[in-house]
C-alpha positions as CSV (number, residue, x, y, z in Angstrom):
1,X,113.6,-12.2,-68.7
2,X,112.4,-15.4,-67.2
3,X,112.7,-18.8,-68.8
4,X,110.2,-19.9,-71.4
5,X,108.3,-22.1,-69.0
6,X,107.4,-19.1,-66.9
7,X,106.5,-16.8,-69.9
8,X,103.3,-16.1,-71.7
9,X,103.7,-15.3,-75.4
10,X,101.8,-12.1,-76.3
11,X,103.4,-11.2,-79.6
12,X,106.5,-12.2,-81.5
13,X,108.7,-9.7,-79.6
14,X,106.7,-9.3,-76.3
15,X,106.5,-11.8,-73.5
16,X,104.9,-11.4,-70.2
17,X,106.4,-13.2,-67.2
18,X,104.5,-14.6,-64.3
19,X,105.9,-11.6,-62.3
20,X,104.5,-9.2,-64.9
21,X,101.0,-10.6,-64.4
22,X,101.1,-10.3,-60.6
23,X,102.4,-6.7,-60.8
24,X,99.7,-5.9,-63.4
25,X,97.0,-7.4,-61.1
26,X,98.3,-5.3,-58.2
27,X,98.1,-2.1,-60.4
28,X,94.5,-3.1,-61.4
29,X,93.5,-3.7,-57.8
30,X,94.8,-0.2,-56.8
31,X,92.9,1.5,-59.7
32,X,89.7,-0.5,-59.0
33,X,89.8,0.0,-55.2
34,X,90.1,3.8,-55.5
35,X,87.8,4.2,-58.6
36,X,84.5,4.8,-56.6
37,X,86.0,7.5,-54.3
38,X,88.6,9.1,-56.6
39,X,89.1,8.0,-60.2
40,X,85.4,7.6,-61.1
41,X,83.9,9.6,-58.3
42,X,81.6,11.6,-60.6
43,X,80.0,8.4,-61.7
44,X,79.9,6.5,-58.3
45,X,79.6,9.5,-56.0
46,X,80.9,7.4,-53.2
47,X,82.7,8.7,-50.1
48,X,83.2,12.2,-48.8
49,X,83.7,15.2,-51.2
50,X,87.1,15.5,-52.7
51,X,89.1,18.1,-50.7
52,X,92.3,19.7,-51.9
53,X,94.2,17.3,-49.6
54,X,92.5,14.2,-51.0
55,X,93.1,15.5,-54.6
56,X,96.8,16.1,-53.8
57,X,97.0,12.6,-52.3
58,X,95.3,10.9,-55.2
59,X,97.3,12.8,-57.8
60,X,100.6,12.1,-56.1
61,X,99.8,8.4,-55.7
62,X,98.9,8.1,-59.3
63,X,102.1,9.8,-60.4
64,X,104.2,7.5,-58.2
65,X,102.3,4.5,-59.6
66,X,103.1,5.6,-63.1
67,X,106.8,6.0,-62.2
68,X,106.8,2.6,-60.5
69,X,105.4,0.9,-63.6
70,X,107.9,2.7,-65.8
71,X,110.8,1.6,-63.6
72,X,109.5,-1.9,-63.3
73,X,109.1,-2.3,-67.1
74,X,112.5,-0.7,-67.7
75,X,114.3,-3.0,-65.2
76,X,112.4,-6.1,-66.5
77,X,113.4,-5.4,-70.1
78,X,117.0,-4.7,-69.2
79,X,116.9,-0.9,-69.6
80,X,118.6,-0.3,-66.3
81,X,119.9,3.2,-67.3
82,X,116.3,4.4,-67.8
83,X,115.3,2.7,-64.6
84,X,117.9,4.6,-62.6
85,X,117.2,7.9,-64.4
86,X,113.7,8.2,-62.9
87,X,114.7,6.6,-59.6
88,X,115.2,10.0,-57.9
89,X,111.8,11.2,-59.1
90,X,110.3,7.9,-57.8
91,X,112.0,8.4,-54.4
92,X,110.7,11.9,-54.0
93,X,107.1,10.9,-55.0
94,X,107.3,7.9,-52.6
95,X,108.1,10.3,-49.7
96,X,105.3,12.6,-50.7
97,X,102.8,9.7,-51.0
98,X,103.7,8.5,-47.5
99,X,103.5,12.0,-46.0
100,X,100.1,12.8,-47.7
101,X,98.7,9.3,-46.8
102,X,99.5,9.9,-43.1
103,X,98.0,13.5,-43.1
104,X,94.9,12.3,-45.0
105,X,94.3,9.4,-42.6
106,X,94.7,11.7,-39.6
107,X,92.5,14.4,-41.0
108,X,89.7,11.9,-41.7
109,X,89.7,10.7,-38.1
110,X,90.0,14.2,-36.7
111,X,86.8,15.2,-38.6
112,X,84.8,12.2,-37.4
113,X,81.8,12.8,-35.1
114,X,82.8,11.5,-31.7
115,X,79.2,11.4,-30.4
116,X,78.2,8.7,-32.9
117,X,81.5,7.0,-33.9
118,X,82.9,6.1,-30.5
119,X,86.6,5.0,-30.6
120,X,86.1,3.1,-33.9
121,X,87.9,5.8,-35.9
122,X,90.9,5.5,-33.6
123,X,91.0,1.7,-34.0
124,X,90.6,2.1,-37.8
125,X,93.5,4.5,-38.0
126,X,95.8,1.6,-36.9
127,X,95.3,-0.1,-40.3
128,X,96.7,2.7,-42.6
129,X,99.4,3.7,-40.1
130,X,100.9,0.2,-39.8
131,X,100.5,-0.6,-43.5
132,X,102.4,2.6,-44.2
133,X,105.0,1.7,-41.6
134,X,105.5,-1.6,-43.4
135,X,105.7,0.1,-46.8
136,X,108.4,2.5,-45.4
137,X,110.4,-0.4,-44.0
138,X,110.4,-2.1,-47.4
139,X,111.1,1.1,-49.2
140,X,114.1,1.8,-47.0
141,X,115.2,-1.7,-47.7
142,X,115.0,-1.1,-51.4
143,X,117.0,2.1,-51.1
144,X,119.7,0.5,-48.9
145,X,120.2,-2.4,-51.3
146,X,120.2,-0.3,-54.5
147,X,123.6,-1.8,-55.4
148,X,122.3,-5.4,-54.9
149,X,119.7,-5.9,-57.6
150,X,118.4,-9.2,-56.2
151,X,117.6,-7.7,-52.8
152,X,116.6,-4.3,-54.3
153,X,113.9,-5.9,-56.5
154,X,112.5,-8.0,-53.6
155,X,112.1,-5.0,-51.4
156,X,110.5,-3.0,-54.1
157,X,108.0,-5.7,-54.8
158,X,107.2,-6.1,-51.2
159,X,106.7,-2.3,-50.7
160,X,104.4,-2.1,-53.7
161,X,102.2,-5.0,-52.9
162,X,101.9,-3.9,-49.3
163,X,101.0,-0.3,-50.4
164,X,98.0,-1.6,-52.4
165,X,96.5,-3.3,-49.3
166,X,94.1,-0.3,-48.6
167,X,92.9,-0.2,-52.2
168,X,92.5,-4.0,-52.1
169,X,90.4,-3.6,-49.0
170,X,88.1,-1.2,-50.9
171,X,87.9,-3.5,-53.8
172,X,86.9,-6.4,-51.5
173,X,83.9,-4.4,-50.3
174,X,82.3,-4.9,-53.7
175,X,81.8,-8.6,-52.8
176,X,81.9,-8.9,-48.9
177,X,80.7,-6.6,-46.1
178,X,83.2,-4.3,-44.4
179,X,84.9,-5.6,-41.3
180,X,87.8,-7.8,-40.2
181,X,87.4,-10.1,-43.2
182,X,88.2,-7.1,-45.4
183,X,91.1,-5.9,-43.3
184,X,92.8,-9.3,-42.9
185,X,91.8,-10.3,-46.4
186,X,93.5,-7.3,-48.0
187,X,96.7,-8.1,-46.1
188,X,96.6,-11.7,-47.1
189,X,96.1,-10.8,-50.7
190,X,99.1,-8.5,-50.6
191,X,101.2,-11.3,-49.1
192,X,100.0,-13.8,-51.7
193,X,100.6,-11.4,-54.6
194,X,104.2,-10.8,-53.4
195,X,104.8,-14.5,-53.0
196,X,103.5,-15.1,-56.5
197,X,105.6,-12.3,-58.0
198,X,108.8,-12.8,-56.1
199,X,111.6,-15.0,-57.3
200,X,112.4,-17.3,-54.4
201,X,115.4,-19.0,-56.0
202,X,118.7,-17.5,-56.9
203,X,120.9,-18.7,-59.8
204,X,122.2,-21.7,-57.9
205,X,118.6,-22.8,-57.3
206,X,118.6,-22.2,-53.5
207,X,116.1,-20.2,-51.5
208,X,117.0,-16.5,-51.8
209,X,118.1,-14.9,-48.5
210,X,116.6,-11.7,-49.7
211,X,113.2,-13.4,-50.1
212,X,113.4,-14.9,-46.6
213,X,114.2,-11.5,-45.1
214,X,111.4,-9.7,-46.9
215,X,108.8,-12.3,-46.0
216,X,110.0,-12.5,-42.4
217,X,109.8,-8.7,-42.0
218,X,106.4,-8.6,-43.6
219,X,104.9,-11.3,-41.3
220,X,106.4,-9.7,-38.2
221,X,105.1,-6.3,-39.2
222,X,101.7,-7.8,-39.9
223,X,101.6,-9.3,-36.4
224,X,102.2,-5.8,-35.0
225,X,99.4,-4.5,-37.2
226,X,97.0,-7.2,-35.9
227,X,97.8,-6.3,-32.3
228,X,97.1,-2.7,-33.0
229,X,93.8,-3.5,-34.6
230,X,92.6,-5.1,-31.4
231,X,92.1,-1.7,-29.9
232,X,95.1,-1.8,-27.5
233,X,95.1,1.3,-25.3
234,X,98.7,2.3,-26.1
235,X,97.8,2.7,-29.7
236,X,94.5,4.4,-29.0
237,X,96.3,6.9,-26.8
238,X,98.9,7.7,-29.5
239,X,96.1,7.9,-32.2
240,X,94.1,10.3,-30.0
241,X,97.1,12.6,-29.6
242,X,97.8,12.6,-33.3
243,X,94.2,13.4,-34.3
244,X,92.8,15.3,-31.4
245,X,90.0,12.8,-31.4
246,X,88.7,12.1,-27.9
247,X,89.5,8.7,-26.4
């Protein structure tokens, strides 16, 4: 629990920290971003019809999100035993979400009409692939530092806020046209949310090495993502092989 200056009283026995608010905002962005094409699709009717693959992807992502929130609340309130108990389930769901996200992205590009779309689908595939790569890097960091709570928490937060970037991009389309502003804007929001939620000071008051590592990796991976989005031919060649979509 954070100090009183960083807390927001809700009730006599419940206090929300600044980190809680940022995590809650991330969850809200994920739900809002995918509401038109998944959660509230019968109302909005947006996007393509829901296939079994998309349904499996959405259901698995929702289950993982529920486990993440459960673990986050448990760890924040000191219930570490409960946090660890569902950790295995969370890890399995995390792996399934990554696998289904990749398959869904590849399937979407593979089904695009090459006569009208050009190479745009191949360029667009770079975004989910490199975001997922970043999520996996942070996820592996969280797993590797499971016995170091300070680092473990930083990597978990970075993985979560990076994961919501595609949903944030969809949410941004409610207010600005699709394009590079949405792409880069969603990544910037992810970074800002992580910066707001992360604790950048350890008990001695110095800048946490874990925070420096996480932010450094995130910025470096983002640079790779930006290079891929420029339509570099090495990426287009790989994407074409993966999807069967003509280059």
